[in-house]
N, C-alpha and C positions, 0 to 999 in steps of 0.2 A: 798592158802599157806599163809594165814594170819588169824589173830584173831582180828578183828577190835575192838569189844567191850572189850574183855579180855585184849588185849594189853594196852588199855587205863587204865584198872584197874591196871595193872602192874605199869604203869607210874604214876598214880594219886591216890594212895591209900587213901590219906587224902581227896583229893578233891571229890572222889567218895563218901566217907562216908558223907561228908558235903552235897553234892547234894542230896543224897538219904534220909537223915534223919534230916537235920538241917535247911534247907532253910526256911525263913519266907514266909508269904503270901500263905501257902499251895502250894508251888511251885513244888510239886512232879510231876505235869503234865505241868509245864510251859515251860521248855526248849525244844523248837522245837515242842511242841504239845499243846501250849496254846490255849484255846478257848476264843477268844476275844468277848467282848460285841459289839453290832452293832455300837456304836459310837466310839469304839476303845479306850475309856478312862478307861476301866476296863476289867476284865476277870472273867470267871466262875471258881470256885474252890470247892474242897471238904472240908467239915468241920464236926464236930460232930453234927452240926445242920442240915446238908444236903448239898445241892448245894448252894454255896454262890457266890454273885457278889462282887468282890473286886474292889473298886473304887480307882484308882491310884491317882486321883487328890485330893481326900479327903477321907482317909481311914475311917473316922468316919461315912461316908455315905454309907459304905458297907452294903449290905442287903442280906437276905436269899431269894434265887430264888426258891428253891424246898426243902421242909422240909423232915426230916426223916420219919415223919408220912405219907407223901404223897408217899413215896417209898415202902410202905407195900402193896403187892398185896392182893386182896380179898381172904380171907380164910387163909392168912399167918399171922404170929405174928412178924416176923422180916423184917426189910427193905431190899431191894435189895442191894447187895454189888456192887455198880456201879464203874466200872473201868474207863469209859470215856463216853461221851455223845455228841450228836449233837443237836443243836437247829434248828428247821425247818426254811426255808427261811421266813415264815410269822411270826415266833416267837411264835406260839400258841401251838406247840407240841415239845416234847423232845424225842429223840431216845437214849435209855439207853443201854449200853453194859455191861453185867454182866456174872458171872459164866464162866469165860474165861479159855481157855486151850492153852497151848503152841503148836505152829506149827513151827518146826525148832527153830529159835532164839527167836521169840516173840509170845505173846499171841494174836493170830489173829482169834481164833475160840471161840464162846461162844453163849450166849443167848441175844436176843434183845427185849426190851420192849418199847412200845410207851406210853408216859404220855401226856394226853390231858389236857392242862392248864385250859380250860374252864369247862370241866366236872369233872376234878380232878380224872380221872379214868386211870388205868393202863391196858394195853393189851399186851400180849406176841405175838410177831411176829413168824410165822412159828411154832406154838405150836404143830403142827402135826408131826414135825420132832423130832428126838432124841435130848436130851439136849446137850448143848455146841457144836453145829454142824453148826451154821450159821456163815458166814464170810462177812465182808465188807458192811454191810447194810448201805444204805444212802438214804436220801430223794430225790425224784424228785424235780426239781426247783419249781414246782407248789405246792409242799407240800401235794399233794393228794395221793401219792404212795411212797412205799419204795421198793427198789430192794436189793436182797442179793444173796449170793452164798451158795448152799448146795450141797455137794458131787460133785463138779465140774460142776454144772448146775446153771443157773441164774433164779431166781424167782422174780416176782413182786407181792406185796400185796397191795390191795386197802384199804385205811384207813377208808373209809366211811362204807363199809360192810364187810371188812376183807376177801374178796374173793382173791384167789391166782391164778396167771397165770404163768405157767412154760414156760420160754422163750426158753431155750435150752434143748434138750432131749438126746443128744449123749454123755454127760459127763460121765466119768468113763471108766475103762478098757483102759487107754491110752490117752483118750481125756480130756483135761482140759479147761474148759470155765470159764472166769471171774476171774481167778487167775493164778498162775504160778507154774512151777516145782521148785525143790530144787535149781537148779543152777541159774535160773533167779533171784530168791529172794536173794540168797547169793551174787551174783556178780553184779547185776544191781540194787538191792534194790527194785525191783518190787514185790508188794504183791497184791494190789487191782487192778484187771484186767478188770474193766468195767467202763464206763462213761455215765451218763445221758446226753442227748442233752439239750441245753438251753430251748427248748420249751416243754420238758418233754414227747415228743412223741416217742423218739427212744433211744436205748441203743447201744453204740459202745463197743465192747468187743474183747479181745484177745482169740484166740483158739490155744492151743498147742496140737500137735500130738506127744505124747511120746511113741507110739507103739514100735519104734525101740530103745528107750532108755532102756538099761538093768538095772535091779535092782541090787544094791549092797546089799548083805545080811549081816546084823549084827546079831549076835547070843546072845540070853539071856539065860544064864545057871543057873540063881539064883532065878527066880521068879515063878518057877513051878517045878513039879517033873521031867518032861521032858523038855529039852531045846526047844526053838522055835526061828525062825528067824524073823527079822524085815527088810522088804524090803525098800530100798530108791531108787527112780528113780534118778540115778546119772550118767551123761555122763562123763566118764574119758577123759583126754586129748587125742586128736586124734580121739575120737568118734564124730559122727555128733550130733549137738544139736537137740532138739525137733523141729519138723516143726512148724512154727509160721505163723498165719494169723490173720487178723482183719476183723470182721463182724459187720454189722449194722442190728439190730433187730427193726422192726417197731412194737410198742406195740399195735397199733390199728388194723392194717391189718394182723399182725403176719407174714409178709413177711421178708425174710432175704436177705441181699446183701453182697457178699464177696468183700472186697476191693482188687483191682488188684495191686499187688506189684511185680515188676520184680525180678527174681532170684528164685532158688530152695528154698523151704520153710525150708529145713533142712540145708541150708548153709548161712542163714542170721539171723540177730537178729532185733527185733523191741522193743527197750527198752522204747520208749516214744510215747504217743498218746494222743490227746486231741481234743475236738470239737472247731471249729470256732464259733463265737458268733451268726452266722446266722442259725445255725442248719442244714445247707445244705452241709457242708463239714467238714472233719476232717483233722488234720495235724499230721504227724507222722515222726519219725526218723528211718531210716533203716541203719544197719551196715552190712558189709560183715563178713564172718566167721573170718577173721584175725583181724577185728576191726580196720583196718587202712584206711577205706573209709566210709564216712558218707554221707547219702543223707537225705535231708528234703523234704517231699512229701506232696502235697495237694491232697485229694481224695474226689470225689463227692459221697455223701452217697446214692444217688438215683441210680446211674449207676455203682458205684464202680470204675470208671475211675480215674486214678491218673496221676500226673505230678510232676517231680522233679523240685524244685525251687532253691535248693542250694546244693552244693557238697563240700566236703573237703577230702583231702587225706593226709597221713602221711607216712614217711619212717619207722616209728615205730608203734605207736598206737595212737588212738584218745581217750582222757580221757573224756568220757562223764559224769563221775560221779563228776567231779570237780565243776560243777555248783550247785549240790544239797546238801543243808544242811541236815544232818541226813540221807543221802542216800535215800531221798524220791523223786522219779522222777515224782510225780503226778503234774498236772497243766502245764500251759504254760504261759510265762511272756509277756503279751501284753502291749503295750504302744501306745500313739498317736491314741486314739479312736479305738484301736484294729486293726490298719493298719500295725503295726510293732511288732516284738517280739525281746526280748533280747536273745543273745546266747553267750556262752563262748567258746573261742578257744585259743590254744597255738601256732598257726601257725606263729605268729610274733616272737616267741622265748620266749614270756612271756604269762602267762594266762591273757587274756584280754576280755573285754565285747564288744560285737558288737550289733548293731540293724540291723535287716533284715526285709525288707518288703515282701509282699506276691508275688512279682515278683522275689524275690531272691536277690535284690540289698542290699548290706550291707554297714554299716557305723561303723567305729571303734569309740567306745565311750570313753574308757580309753586310754589316750595318753602317760602315763608314762611308763618308762622302769622298771617296777617291776610287780610282780605277784599279781593278785587278788586271795585271798585265798577262800573266799566265798561271795556270794551276800547275804546280810542280810535282805534288804527290798527295794522294788521298790515303791517309793512314787510319784504317778502321780500328786497328788494335788500340790506338790512343784517341780515337774519335777526333782526329785532327786533320785539317786541310792546310797544306802548305801552298803558298802562292807568292808571286813576286808583285811588287808595287813600288811606287815612289811618290808619296803624297805631296812632298814639298818641292821636288825638283824633277821635272819631266825628262831630264837628260840622264837620270840615274835609275838604278834598279836594285831593290833589296828584297830579302826573304821575309815573309810574314806568315803567321799562323792564325787560324780561327777554329773554334770548336764547331763540330758538326751540328750542334744544337742552335748555332747562330750567336751573334754578338759582335763585340768590337774586336778588331784584329790586333795582334801583338807583333811588334817587329822582332825578328829573330836575329838578323844580321847585326853584329856589334857595330857601334858607332865609328870605330876606327877604320872600318872598311868602306870608305867613301868612294862612290863611283858606281860601276855596273857589276853586279855580282850574279854568278850563275851557279846552279846546284843540280847535281844528278843524285836524287835521293833513293836510297835502297827501298825495296818493297816492304821491309819490316819497319820502316820509318825511323830507324835508330841511327843510321849512318848516311853520310852524303859526301860525294866528291865535290870539292868547293874551288871555285875560281873567282878571284877578285881582280878587277881591272879599273884603272882610270887613266887619264892622259899622262900621268907621271910614272906609273908602274904597273906591272903585271905579275900576279901571283897565281900559279897553277899547280895542280896536283896535290892539294891539301886534302886530308880526310878529317871530317868533323863528326862529333856525336850530337844528335838532336834529342831533345829540343834546346839543350843548353848552349849549343854551338861550341862545344868544347873541342879544342883541337887535339886530335889523336896523332896525326902525322903532319908535320910542317910542309909547306909548299915545296915541291921538288924543283920548281922552276920559278925564279924570281928575276925579273928584268926591269930595269929602271931607265927612264929617259936620260940621255946624255946631258951632263951638266952644262955643256957649252952650246946645246941646241936651243932654238927658240921654243918657248913654251906655248901651249894652247891656252888661250884665254877665252872664258865664257862671258857672254854679255847678253843684254836684252835691249831691244829698241822698240819704241812705240810709234806706229806709223800715223800718217795723216788720217787714217780710218779708225784710229783709237784701238788698233790691234797690236798686242805685245808679242813680239817674236823672240824666241831663243836663238842664239847664234854662238858660233865659235870663230876664233880668229888666231892665225899664226902670223906674227909680225916678222919683218925682215931681221936677220941677224944684225947686231949693232944698230938697232933702230934709232933714228933721230927724228923726234917729233917735229922738227923744223923743216924737214924735207917732205916731198910728195912722192908717194910710191904707187906703182901699178897694183891693181887689185884683181884677183881671180876668184870668182864665186863658183863654188861647187853646189849644184842644185839637183834635187830629185823632184819633190813637190806633190807626189800623188799618194793615194791611200795605201800603197803597198810597202812603203819604206820610210823610215825616220833617219835623218842625216845628222842631227845634233844630239849626240850621246856622249857621255863622259866615260870613254873607254880607251884602252891603249890602242894606239894606231890612228886615232882620229887626228885629222890635220895632216896626214900623210897622203901623198898622191902617187899611186903606183904607176901612173902613166907619164910621170915627169922624170926624165933622165937627169939626175942630179938632186940638188937641194934647193927648193924654191925659196926658202927663207934666206939662205946664204947668197942666192942670186939676186935677192932684193924684191921679192914679191910679197904682197899681203895676200894670204889665203883665207877665205871666209866661207862659211855656210850658214844659211838662215833656215829656220823651220817654219814654213807657212801653215796656215789653217788647212785642214783636210788630211794631213799626215797622221799616222797612227800613234802619235804621242799620247801618253797617259794624262790627258788634260780634259777629260770629259767627253761625252758623246756629242755635245754641241760643237766642240772644236773639230772633231773628226767628221761629223756629218754636214758641216756647213758647206762643204764642197759639192754636195749633191747637185747634179746637173750643171755644175760650174767648173769642171776640170778644164784647164786652159784659159780660164778667166780669173776666178777668185785667187787661185794659187799664184798666178802670174802677177796679178796686181800686188799681192802681199810681198812677193819677192822684189818687185820694182820699188815699191814704197819703202821696203826695208833697206834696200840699197841706198836710197836717198838719205835715210837717217844715218847710215854708216858713213856716208860722205861727210856728214856734219862733224865727224870726229876731227877733221881738219888735216889729216896726213895722207889723204887719198888723192892721187892724180886722176881726176875725172876724165882726162883725155886718154887714159890707158885703163880701160875697164873691160875685163874678159869674163865670160861665163861658160861653163861646160857641164855636161851631164850625159848619162848613159840611159838608154831606153826611155822610161818616163821622164828622166832627167834630160835626155836628148830632146824630147818633145818640149819640155819647159825651156830649154836653151833656145830653140828656134822661135818659140812664142815670145820670149823676152826680146830677141833680136827684132822680131817683126812688130810687136806691139809697143815696144819702148826703145826704138832705135837711137834716140838721143841720149840714152843712159849707157847702153852696152855697145861698144865698138867692135868687139871680137867675140866669136862664139865657136865652140867645138862641140858638135852634136854627134854622139855615138849611138847607132842603132835606134834612131828616134821613130816614134809613131807620128807621122806628119798629117794624117787624116784619120780622125777617130773612127770613121766608118770602115776603115780597113783592118781594125783590130778584132779580137775574138768577142763573141757575144756575151759570155758569162761575166768577164771582167767589165767590159765597157757598159753593158746594160745595167749591171749592179749599181754603178756609180752615176750613170747618166740617164737611165730610163730607156724607153724603147724609141728608136728613131721613127717608127710609124706614128708616134704620138708627139714627139718633140725634136724632130730632126734638126731644127735650127740651132739647138743647144750644141749638138755635135759639130756642126759647121763653125759656129762662133768660137768654139774652144779649140779648133784645130789650127796648127801652125800653117797649114796650106793656105788658109784664108789671108794670112798676113805676110806671105812670102814677098809680095810686091813692095813691102815697106822696108825690107832689109837694106841697110846702108853700109854696114861694117864688113869686117873680114869674117868669112865663114868657111870652116872646114867640116865637111860632112863625111862621116865614116860609117860603113855598113858591111856586113858579111852577106854574100850572095846566097849562102845556104842557111840563112836565119829562118828557122821554122816557127819562131815566136813572133817577132816583128818582121814581117816579110820585106825583102829587098824592094818590093813594089813601092813601099813607102818612100824610099829614096828616089825612085824614078819619077813618081808623080810630083814630088817636090822639086826635083831638078827641072822638070818640064815647066813648072811655074816660074822658076828663076830664069830659065832661058827666055820664056815668053816676055818677061819684064826686063830683059837685058841686064841682069844682076850677076856680076862676076862672083865666083866662089871656087873653092878647091874641094876635090873629092878623092877619097881613098876607099876603094872597094876591095874586100878580101874574099877571093874565090872560095866557095864552098864552106866558108867558116860560119859557125852558128852564132847565136845571139851573144855568146861569151867571147867570140873572136879570139880563141886561144888554141885552136887546133893547128897542127902543122909546125914543122921546124922553123924557128925564127919569128913566128907570128907575133908573140908578145913583145919581143924586143923591137921589131919593126913598128908596131903600133905605138910604142912609147917614143921611139925616135921621131916618127911622123908628128905626133902630138906636140912634143917638146919643141921641135924646129918651128912649127907653125906658131906656137904661142910666143916664142922669143922673137920671131920676125915681125909679128903683128901687134904684140903687146910687150915691147921691150922691157926687160927687168931693170931694177936699180932706182935708187932715190935721186931726186933732183931738187 
């Protein structure tokens, strides 16, 4: 019931444009995906010359690592269009990813090529397979082999003679090896589902049994004479998840060992798994179906025997994703010569970092009473952990450091960088690529030295808000329920406090996204054609309880089993407080949102029709029982136990109360929030004789951005409806 990437686009129109098109240093692959050089003083980047090494200490010493000419396969005339690459552990070969195709959200399927730096030759891996069908190829630690996934089976190719060994043979028709089903990827961020052992002799991999997971059928009516269906393995809330198990494949003996994990396979989740450095054991995390009990398990890879070394339970849910930047759960954070690992927990009331040894004994590292937002880098050389936090202002973000021995954290970001600050820190812990952003300015492409935060290279991109445009103002309101909400507001140009203006609320409201942040682009609305402030609108967003703001676990967890009720009341009561400012025309009140925000929009129209007269809901979940099981059950429980909570929090229940102007927008090819949601809600509106407007986008996904002219048409539709039903201008 969320739209992680697209919601950020909504919030950060300008910053997204900058990140995608303007950043220096060819940083299109830097944030979260940078390929560092072995010494950590530079990174590999793409340029017109080929693959380049960017030297951060001295840019004049940057060099070409792989030329465009070297990227031309034998018999071809054009170089490979490389999307990403890996350097072998020995540094003598490159694994190139090209000709990629999207799987769900990201391009994770394509072709892989090996470039041998000694022979200067290119070789395509798995050339016997159809094009653009290999996934997650990676070198064995010894650099002699590469493993990859093809059609839910794992293969190993030997680089010396290019012979291939098929590791699993049962993939397909409901069995998934080495990768995941739709819902695991969407809700846990898991994609790559296998791991090489440190000694290169074994592969540990996930196996999902999706035989009992029903396909949701999307229908394509436009691309052929006869329509056809597109099946998506999609477990709805209340449906059992795919059965999950972990297996060990011995590459030499071809023997397989199943890891013994207690519990029914279709009633548990295993979102994390990694090898110990001795190649004789793996470590994994198991969650129960309700995701409120976590176990960390050590497993012997020879026998499959397992033991639980650490457990944690919660009255609500355990937020396992709070640790992972960019929703990537790969890897395990080892410290102290691999005898301990770092873990993040909210059990103290704050999101804190702990160290846990292999017997399960834990030590709390961060001692301050504020939330860790994200761990940015673990620097064993200096025994330092860098993380982001914002103790005084939940709309901002700063870099902090703490010693691995534990203690009070120290702020690293200088005071002059007010707002939201982002860091990509080198593995050596000495350098970082630094971005600073607030509503007034954006600084990108700077290089700093840590821990002093000494600037080595100034920001290469500096953008400031225009002097004549309306500024974003932050404020707080305290509702009738004694809840204090953060908010931002953009007032009309040439604002006159003696006039009354229409107001547009932007809402999300669920645990997957925060809307009120002090960052460049906040207050912009990419769906509005023109300038909302210049046209005379007040634009506002409020942060209700239950969103992932760094305000403590109680704030975030208060929404448990109350999505669609607690967050909706907070928004409505907050709106009433905003009206008390005196310059809002309460006869012209609009609200809009996308995905979870679309659901909030419909709930606000249905539960508080006397407050909101106009709503635009994009791709909303209208009935919580129609969304996926991992997300909805995490925050709402199991419908087998408390189905009433799902019904009471769904916009469908309140459709009969809608009085105002409604525009419902949905893509018919939405694999995330199915078009089914729109149709069941439309039926309820029809049944109650409630007029509305509808715009469906054929075969468009949750992002509604595929196809020529789609984004422009969406903006035109949105803007026209808003202006007609919530006219701009002061009165």
